[in-house]
C-alpha positions in Angstrom: -20.8 -7.8 7.3 -18.4 -9.5 9.8 -14.8 -10.4 9.5 -15.8 -13.9 8.6 -17.8 -12.7 5.6 -14.6 -11.4 3.8 -12.9 -13.3 1.0 -9.1 -12.8 0.8 -7.3 -14.1 -2.3 -3.8 -15.4 -1.6 -1.5 -15.9 -4.6 2.1 -16.5 -5.4 4.2 -16.5 -8.7 5.7 -19.9 -8.1 9.3 -21.0 -7.8 9.7 -24.4 -9.4 10.9 -23.9 -12.9 10.1 -27.5 -13.9 6.4 -26.8 -13.3 6.5 -23.9 -15.8 8.4 -26.1 -18.3 5.7 -28.8 -18.0 3.1 -26.2 -18.9 5.1 -24.6 -21.7 5.2 -21.3 -20.0 8.5 -19.3 -19.8 9.6 -19.2 -16.1 11.0 -15.7 -16.6 7.6 -14.3 -17.5 5.9 -15.4 -14.2 6.0 -12.0 -12.6 4.5 -10.3 -15.7 1.8 -12.9 -16.0 1.0 -12.5 -12.3 0.7 -8.8 -12.6 -1.5 -9.1 -15.6 -3.7 -11.7 -13.9 -4.2 -9.5 -10.9 -5.1 -6.6 -13.2 -7.6 -8.8 -15.0 -9.2 -10.0 -11.8 -9.5 -6.4 -10.5 -11.0 -5.3 -13.8 -13.6 -8.1 -13.8 -14.5 -7.4 -10.1 -14.9 -3.7 -10.8 -16.4 -3.1 -14.3 -19.5 -4.5 -15.9 -19.0 -5.5 -18.6 -15.2 -5.6 -18.9 -12.8 -5.7 -21.9 -9.2 -6.4 -20.9 -6.2 -6.5 -23.2 -4.1 -9.5 -22.4 -0.4 -9.5 -23.4 1.0 -12.3 -21.3 -2.0 -14.5 -20.6 -3.5 -16.3 -23.5 -7.1 -15.1 -23.1 -9.5 -12.9 -25.1 -11.6 -10.8 -22.6 -14.2 -8.8 -24.4 -17.6 -7.9 -22.9 -17.1 -10.2 -19.9 -19.6 -9.9 -17.1 -19.4 -11.1 -13.5 -22.7 -11.5 -11.7 -23.1 -10.8 -8.9 -20.4 -8.3 -8.5 -18.4 -8.3 -5.2 -20.1 -6.1 -2.6 -16.7 -5.0 -1.2 -13.3 -5.0 -2.8 -11.5 -8.4 -2.6 -8.1 -8.1 -1.0 -5.2 -9.8 -2.7 -2.3 -11.0 -0.6 0.8 -12.0 -2.5 3.3 -14.4 -1.0 
């Protein structure tokens, strides 16, 4: 595997409150939602199948499978 074969996920919580209002999502919950989303991604990438309890993201994750699983851990860079 070379350096070019690696996926790096870049993400940010957002800063424009009007965008959150347009989606009906509380701006003050963006950090909690980001943390939960990262936890969910890591669980899906590392367990098979995965059940993940969501408190902030409106999702029901029970017995989810990801095929194929990542060969190496996917780095997440937060900006």
